[in-house]
C-alpha positions as CSV (number, residue, x, y, z in Angstrom):
1,M,-38.6,-13.6,-53.4
2,G,-37.8,-13.9,-49.8
3,L,-36.2,-11.0,-47.7
4,A,-34.3,-11.3,-44.4
5,V,-33.2,-8.2,-42.5
6,V,-29.7,-9.2,-41.0
7,W,-28.6,-5.8,-39.3
8,P,-30.0,-2.5,-39.0
9,A,-27.3,0.2,-39.5
10,A,-23.9,1.3,-40.7
11,P,-21.5,4.3,-40.1
12,A,-21.9,7.3,-42.4
13,A,-18.5,6.7,-43.7
14,D,-19.3,3.2,-44.7
15,V,-22.4,4.4,-46.6
16,A,-20.5,6.9,-48.5
17,A,-17.9,4.1,-49.5
18,I,-20.7,1.8,-50.4
19,L,-22.5,4.5,-52.5
20,K,-19.2,5.3,-54.2
21,K,-18.4,1.9,-55.2
22,S,-21.9,1.5,-56.3
23,V,-21.6,4.4,-58.6
24,E,-18.6,3.2,-60.2
25,A,-20.0,-0.3,-60.8
26,N,-23.0,1.1,-62.2
27,K,-21.0,3.3,-64.7
28,R,-19.2,0.1,-66.1
29,D,-22.4,-1.4,-66.4
30,W,-23.9,1.6,-68.4
31,D,-20.6,1.8,-70.5
32,A,-21.0,-1.8,-71.4
33,A,-24.7,-1.9,-72.4
34,P,-24.3,-0.8,-76.1
35,H,-22.3,-4.1,-76.6
36,F,-25.3,-6.2,-75.6
37,D,-28.3,-7.4,-77.6
38,Y,-31.4,-8.1,-75.7
39,Y,-35.3,-8.5,-75.6
40,E,-37.7,-5.9,-74.3
41,R,-41.2,-6.6,-73.5
42,D,-43.6,-3.7,-73.4
43,R,-46.9,-3.7,-71.6
44,D,-49.8,-1.3,-71.7
45,A,-53.5,-1.7,-71.5
46,K,-53.7,-3.4,-74.9
47,G,-51.4,-6.2,-74.1
48,T,-47.7,-6.7,-74.8
49,K,-45.1,-6.3,-77.6
50,T,-41.6,-7.9,-77.5
51,Y,-38.7,-6.6,-79.5
52,H,-35.3,-8.0,-80.3
53,V,-33.1,-5.0,-79.6
54,L,-30.1,-5.0,-81.8
55,M,-27.1,-2.8,-82.1
56,L,-26.6,-1.8,-85.7
57,Y,-23.7,0.3,-86.8
58,G,-23.7,2.7,-83.8
59,S,-27.3,2.8,-82.7
60,Q,-30.2,0.6,-81.7
61,Y,-32.8,-1.1,-83.8
62,N,-35.8,-2.9,-82.5
63,R,-37.2,-5.9,-84.3
64,L,-40.6,-6.9,-83.3
65,V,-40.8,-10.8,-82.7
66,E,-44.1,-11.2,-80.4
67,V,-47.4,-9.7,-79.8
68,N,-49.1,-10.8,-76.6
69,G,-46.6,-13.7,-76.0
70,E,-47.3,-15.2,-79.5
71,K,-44.7,-15.3,-82.2
72,L,-45.8,-13.1,-85.3
73,P,-47.5,-15.0,-88.1
74,P,-45.1,-16.0,-90.9
75,D,-46.2,-13.1,-93.2
76,Q,-45.7,-10.4,-90.5
77,D,-42.5,-11.9,-89.2
78,A,-41.2,-11.9,-93.0
79,E,-42.2,-8.4,-93.3
80,E,-40.2,-7.4,-90.0
81,Q,-37.2,-9.2,-91.4
82,R,-37.3,-7.2,-94.6
83,K,-37.4,-4.1,-92.5
84,L,-34.3,-5.2,-90.5
85,E,-32.3,-6.2,-93.8
86,K,-33.2,-3.0,-95.4
87,T,-32.0,-1.1,-92.3
88,I,-28.7,-2.9,-92.1
89,A,-28.3,-2.2,-96.0
90,D,-29.1,1.5,-95.5
91,R,-26.8,1.8,-92.5
92,R,-24.1,-0.1,-94.2
93,A,-24.2,2.3,-97.1
94,E,-24.5,5.5,-95.3
95,S,-21.8,8.2,-95.3
96,P,-19.3,8.4,-92.6
97,E,-20.9,11.9,-91.5
98,D,-24.3,10.5,-91.7
99,R,-23.4,7.4,-89.4
100,A,-21.5,9.7,-87.2
101,K,-24.5,11.9,-86.7
102,R,-26.8,9.0,-86.1
103,A,-24.4,7.5,-83.4
104,A,-24.1,10.7,-81.7
105,D,-27.9,11.0,-81.7
106,Y,-28.1,7.7,-80.0
107,R,-25.5,8.6,-77.5
108,E,-27.2,12.0,-76.6
109,G,-30.3,10.0,-76.0
110,R,-28.6,7.6,-73.7
111,D,-27.0,10.5,-72.0
112,R,-30.3,12.0,-71.3
113,D,-31.8,8.9,-69.9
114,R,-28.9,8.7,-67.6
115,V,-29.3,12.0,-66.0
116,M,-31.7,10.9,-63.4
117,L,-29.5,8.0,-62.2
118,D,-26.4,10.0,-62.3
119,Q,-27.8,12.6,-60.1
120,L,-29.0,10.4,-57.5
121,P,-25.9,10.5,-55.2
122,A,-25.8,14.4,-55.6
123,A,-29.5,14.9,-55.2
124,F,-30.0,12.8,-52.0
125,D,-28.7,12.2,-48.5
126,F,-28.5,8.6,-48.1
127,H,-28.5,6.4,-44.8
128,M,-28.3,2.7,-44.2
129,T,-31.5,0.9,-43.0
130,G,-30.0,-2.7,-42.8
131,E,-29.3,-5.4,-45.0
132,Q,-31.5,-8.0,-46.9
133,R,-31.2,-11.3,-48.7
134,I,-32.8,-11.1,-52.3
135,N,-32.6,-14.0,-54.5
136,G,-29.8,-15.6,-52.5
137,R,-27.6,-12.5,-52.6
138,Q,-26.9,-10.0,-49.6
139,V,-27.7,-6.6,-50.4
140,Y,-27.2,-3.3,-48.6
141,V,-30.5,-1.1,-48.2
142,L,-30.1,2.6,-48.4
143,E,-32.9,5.3,-48.0
144,A,-32.6,8.6,-49.6
145,T,-34.2,11.9,-48.8
146,P,-33.7,15.2,-50.7
147,R,-30.4,16.9,-50.0
148,K,-30.8,20.6,-48.9
149,G,-29.1,23.1,-51.3
150,Y,-29.0,20.7,-54.5
151,E,-29.0,22.3,-57.6
152,P,-30.2,20.0,-60.5
153,P,-28.2,20.4,-63.8
154,N,-31.4,20.6,-66.0
155,Y,-35.1,20.6,-65.8
156,K,-35.4,17.0,-65.9
157,A,-33.4,16.4,-62.8
158,R,-35.4,19.0,-61.1
159,V,-38.0,16.5,-60.2
160,L,-35.4,14.8,-57.9
161,T,-35.7,17.8,-55.4
162,G,-39.4,16.6,-54.7
163,M,-38.6,12.9,-54.3
164,R,-37.6,10.4,-51.8
165,G,-36.0,7.0,-52.7
166,K,-34.5,3.8,-51.8
167,L,-31.5,2.1,-53.2
168,W,-30.6,-1.8,-52.9
169,I,-26.9,-2.5,-53.4
170,D,-25.4,-5.9,-53.9
171,A,-22.9,-6.5,-51.2
172,E,-20.4,-8.5,-53.2
173,T,-20.2,-6.6,-56.4
174,F,-21.7,-3.2,-55.4
175,Q,-24.0,-3.1,-58.5
176,W,-27.5,-1.6,-57.9
177,T,-30.0,-4.5,-57.6
178,R,-33.0,-2.1,-57.4
179,V,-33.9,1.6,-57.2
180,E,-37.0,3.2,-56.1
181,A,-38.0,6.8,-56.2
182,E,-41.3,8.7,-55.5
183,V,-42.5,12.2,-55.7
184,V,-43.7,13.5,-52.4
185,R,-44.3,17.1,-53.3
186,P,-45.2,19.0,-56.5
187,V,-42.2,20.2,-58.5
188,S,-42.4,22.6,-61.5
189,I,-40.5,21.8,-64.6
190,A,-40.1,22.9,-68.2
191,G,-40.0,26.5,-67.5
192,F,-42.9,26.2,-65.1
193,L,-45.3,25.1,-67.9
194,A,-45.7,21.6,-66.2
195,K,-45.8,20.3,-62.6
196,V,-45.0,16.8,-61.5
197,E,-47.4,15.9,-58.9
198,P,-47.2,13.5,-55.9
199,G,-47.9,10.0,-56.7
200,T,-45.3,10.0,-59.6
201,R,-42.8,6.9,-59.0
202,F,-40.5,4.8,-61.0
203,Q,-38.8,1.3,-60.0
204,L,-35.9,-0.3,-61.7
205,W,-34.6,-3.9,-61.2
206,Y,-31.3,-5.0,-62.4
207,A,-29.7,-8.5,-62.7
208,P,-26.4,-10.1,-63.7
209,V,-25.9,-10.9,-67.3
210,S,-22.1,-11.9,-66.9
211,E,-19.7,-12.4,-64.2
212,D,-19.1,-8.5,-63.8
213,I,-21.9,-6.8,-65.6
214,W,-25.3,-6.1,-64.4
215,M,-28.3,-4.9,-66.7
216,P,-31.9,-3.7,-66.2
217,S,-34.3,-6.5,-65.9
218,H,-37.6,-4.5,-65.1
219,F,-38.7,-1.0,-65.3
220,L,-42.0,0.5,-63.8
221,M,-43.0,4.1,-64.1
222,R,-46.4,5.9,-63.2
223,S,-46.2,9.6,-63.8
224,H,-48.7,12.1,-62.8
225,A,-48.2,15.6,-64.3
226,R,-50.2,18.8,-64.7
227,I,-49.4,20.6,-68.2
228,L,-49.7,24.3,-68.2
229,F,-51.6,23.7,-64.8
230,L,-54.8,23.1,-66.5
231,F,-54.7,19.4,-68.0
232,N,-53.8,16.4,-66.1
233,R,-51.5,13.9,-68.0
234,R,-50.6,10.3,-66.8
235,D,-48.1,8.3,-68.3
236,H,-47.3,4.6,-67.4
237,A,-44.5,2.4,-68.4
238,D,-43.9,-1.4,-67.7
239,E,-40.8,-2.8,-69.5
240,T,-39.1,-6.3,-69.0
241,Y,-35.6,-7.0,-70.4
242,Y,-34.0,-10.2,-70.8
243,G,-32.0,-12.5,-73.1
244,Y,-28.8,-10.4,-72.9
245,E,-26.1,-11.6,-75.2
246,R,-23.0,-9.9,-76.3
247,S,-23.3,-8.6,-80.1
248,S,-21.0,-11.0,-82.0
249,S,-21.1,-9.3,-85.5
250,P,-18.1,-6.7,-85.7
251,N,-20.6,-4.9,-88.4
252,R,-23.0,-3.9,-85.5
253,F,-20.8,-1.2,-84.2
């Protein structure tokens, strides 16, 4: 992936306008996400598992399709298909109240996941460092430093007060093409029962899936936390997303 710096800076007013447009574009992408099925490949120390992520009656269902890049053996694949068909039947038969609760739980989970991304513009001061060309597209490159006086809305967002970041924004569509953030000072969370340590970082890449919609293509996260200030805990995530298609069945929503 070739990178070419074109120019080094932009006025603060331009940066604010670029960031505003990018937040609007990112919100459209987020709102469109439940209308897409896709594949997700999760990697850990043991290998990879790939799932077909389907929207079924208001929430997602993950059907296992590959392990370590190999399709499932016929008997295991048949079992996964039976699980899927049973889930479809169960959700089709559930009461309106149960379906509404399940869909609300799904939306609540999405809202929690979005907090960090939503808070980026409020939590940081951004300045332009230049433009780059990535995969044939011109992008603005913005660096982010913690904003003095920022008050996080919940304990999860508190980690942003000790982070610095970088944001790549497509110059044509204003979609985010890449986000990086790194913890640079310890941050206490969860009622001071845990501390996120320097070295924690995440990276998220996006790619176009239609003319006006971009979706995540790769997520990397490495965290280092101290629980109760005694026990170290390290978490790692490496997820690839691909094969986005609009869900065609009306019964999936």
